[in-house]
N, C-alpha and C positions, 0 to 999 in steps of 0.2 A: 672189178678187174684191176683198177688203179691201186686199190689197197693191197691186193695180192702182189702186185709188182713191187710196191714199197717194202713189204715184208720180206720178199725174196732178195731184194737188193740188200736189205739189212742183214739177212742171213749170210749172203755172200761176203759182205764186207766183214762181218763178225768172224767168219771162218778164216778169212785172210788175216785179220788182225790177231787172231789167236796164235797163228804160226809166227807172226811178227813179234808178239809179246815174248814168246819162248826164245826168240833169237835176240831180244833186247835191241831193237832198232833205236839207238839212242837219240838220233836227231828228231825223229818223228814223235816219239813218246816222252823223251826226257824223263826216263824212269827214275824214281827215287825209292830207296829201300823201304821207306816208311809208308808208301802208298799201298792201298789195298788193291788187289787184282780186279775187284769189281768196278773200281773207278775207271779202269782202262776199258772194260767192256762197255761202260756207259759212254765213254768217249767214242768208241767204235760205232755205237748206235747213232750218236749225234752226227758223225760224219756221213754215215749212210743215209740218214733221213734228210740231210742237207740236199742231196741230189734229187731225192724223190719228194721233197716238201712241196705240197700244193697239189699233187696228183689226185688225191682223194676228193678234192673240191671240184674238179672239172675233168670230164672224160676227154676233152680236146687238148688238155695240157701236154706240153712237151718237156722232156728232160734234156739236159746237156747231151750232146753226142759223145760217144764213148771216149774219144781221144782227149776230151776236156774233163773227164772224170779225174784224171791225174791232177789237173790244175785245182780242182775243187778240194781234194783231200790233202794236197800239199800245204803244209803250214805256212809256207811263203807265197802260195798261190802264183807260182811261176807259170808263164804262159803255156797252156796245154799243148799247142802245136809244136813248140820247141821241146817241151818235156818228152813228147812222144818219140822224137828222134833218138833221145838218149835211152828211153824205155826200150826201143827196138834193139839197140845195141846190147843192153843188159839182158834182154830176152835171149838173144843169140849166144850170149856168153855162157848161159846155163849156170850162172853164179848162184851159190846157195844163199848169198846175202840178200836181204830184202832190198827192193829197188831204191828207196830213198837213202838207206844206209849205204848201199853200193855207190850211189851217185855222189854223196857228199863227204863221206868219211872212209868208205871201203875201197874195194879194188877199182872202182870206176871213177875215183875222184880226180884222176889225171886225164880222163877221156875228154877229148875236145872235138866237136863236130865242126867241120870246115864251114858248112853253110850257116850254122848258128853256134859260134864259139861260146865257151862257158861264160865269158864276160857278158855276153848278151843274154844268156840264160838267166843269170843272176840279176841283170838289170831290168829285164821285162817281167815285172811282177804285177799281176792284175789286181786292181783294188776291189775288194769285196765290201760293200756297204753294210753297216750295221743298221738297226731299226731307226736310230736317231739321224744318222747321216743320210739315210734314204729319203727322209722327209724333204730335204732340199731339192730333190729331183721329182717329187710328185706333182703331177699336172692335173688341174681340174678345168672344167669348161664353164665359162661365164659369158653369157650373151653370144654364144657360138664361137668364142675365141679360146685358145689354149693359154692358160694362165698358171704360173707356178703357185701352188697352194700356200707355200710358206711366206712368200713376200709380195704376192699379188702382181708380179711383173709378167708382161706378155712373153711367151716363148718366142724367141727370134733366132733362127739358125743363120750363122754367119756364112756368107758366100766363100767358097773355097775350103770349107771345113765339112766334116761329116757328122751328122747328128743321128742318134739312134733312140729307139724307144722299146719298151716292153709293156705288155698288159699282163698283170699278175692274175692268178686264179681267184683273187679276192676282188677283181675288177678295179684295180688301181693302175693308173697310167703313169709311167715314168719316162722322162726325156732328159738326155744329156749329150754332150759332145763326145764323139768317139776318139779315143787315143789308142792306137794299135799297141797291143802289148801291155797296156796299163789300165785303160778303161774300156770295157767291152760290154756286150749284152749281159754277160754273166755277172757283171759288177752290181747291177741294180738290186737283184734279189739274192746275192751271195751264192749263186750257183743253183738256186731252187728252180722248180718248174715254172714255165710261163704258158699263157694261153696264146700269145702272139709276140713276135719280135721282128723288128725291121728298121728301116731308115725312113726319114721324113724331112720335109722342107717346110718351114713356117716363117711367115713374114709378119712381124708385129702381132702375133697371136692368130693370124689367119693361116689355116692349113692350105698349102699349095700342092704338095705331093706326098704320097705315102706308098711304100712298097715293102714286100716281104724280103728281108735279107738278114741273115745272121749265120756266121760260120760256127757259132757255138750251139745254136738250136736247130738250124736248117728248117725254118718254117715252110709250110706249104700254102697253097692258095686258100685252103680252108682257114688257116690261121690268120691270113690277111683279112679274110671276110669277117672274122671275129672282131678285128680292129675296126673295120668299117661299120659293123653293126653297133659296136660300143659307141663310136663317135656319133653315129646317126641318132642313137637313143639320147645322146647328150645335146642334141639340137645343133650339131656342127653342119654347116652347109657344105655338102659334098659334090655339088653339081659340077664345079669346075676343078675339082681336085684330081690331079693325075695319079694313076694307080700303078705306075711302072717306074723303073729306074730312070732318072734324068741325068745321070752322069756315067762315067766309065766303070763305076763299082757295081757291076750287074750281078744278079743272082746266078748261081750255078745253072748250067744247061739242064733242061728237063727236071727242074726242082720238084715239080708236082709228081713226077713218076719215079724219082730216085729213091732207092731203098738204102737209107743211110746205115751206118754201123750201129747206131743205137736202135734202129728199127729191128735189125736182125737180132741184136742182143735181147731186146724186150720181148720179141716173139718167142725166142728160145726159153726165156725165163717164164713167161706166162703159160707155155704149153708143158712145162715141167711140173710133175706132180709132187715129188718129194725130194728131188736132188737138183743140184746146180747143173746148168747146161754143160755139155762136154765136147762141143765142136771146137774148131781151131781158130775162130775169129778173135779179133782183139778183145772184144768185150768179155768173152768167157775166159780168156787168158788172164785178164785182170782179176777175175774171181779166183782162179786157181793158183796163181803165182803169189809169192810173198812180196807184194808190192811195197808194203811199208815195214 
């Protein structure tokens, strides 16, 4: 099932990119006359597989919710929540220009959203870690304590700051300080699928609290339990660990019952036999419109 979703995501993005290539979206592709068209198809496959990467390894894996797909395929990785505001304006305009072309050099280059002005759009770029950079955030368990693998230092979350984690489909655990608009859950795996994502509090390597919370992945209770199971297998003492939010940054109401945008999009994709979904939600519009 996961492999089918990945293939259909790739198919959808390829279809979208073909239209974009014809219209020469210069910002996103930086086309050069000497380049072969096949190289652009390969790029399209890479961007599509980024979002679905890891799905085939674990049936419980989650991909980014739909509104953050834009963030993942944007070469600048501008914050998805802000991008979506501009995307909705572009969608309403019925512009023939691809979204990123419209946004940066086309008819929409002067558009400014009051709540999130263009200056903030360009300032808030989410950092996507490469394989080498990611190593600095990987955490292992030693003697029941959380330790950074690279330097052996205990994980210690600073009071008054927010710390986030993800569990990859390869069962690697990553921890770092959240910085809204620049370092998010999507940063660790460069937008790839996760088994679990959330917040945690750690004191000199000792886990004090852990809970499911991520605006990028919208984890459910079952994803939190995957984190708990992983930590338990690594001999972390969970007896006194709080498993709920301990500050005002609480998860969305009824998170375990909510049907997110990505759930709807995924369900439509998985139930389609030979063609892309055709309903009017955001996910399918991204498939059908010339986003890039």
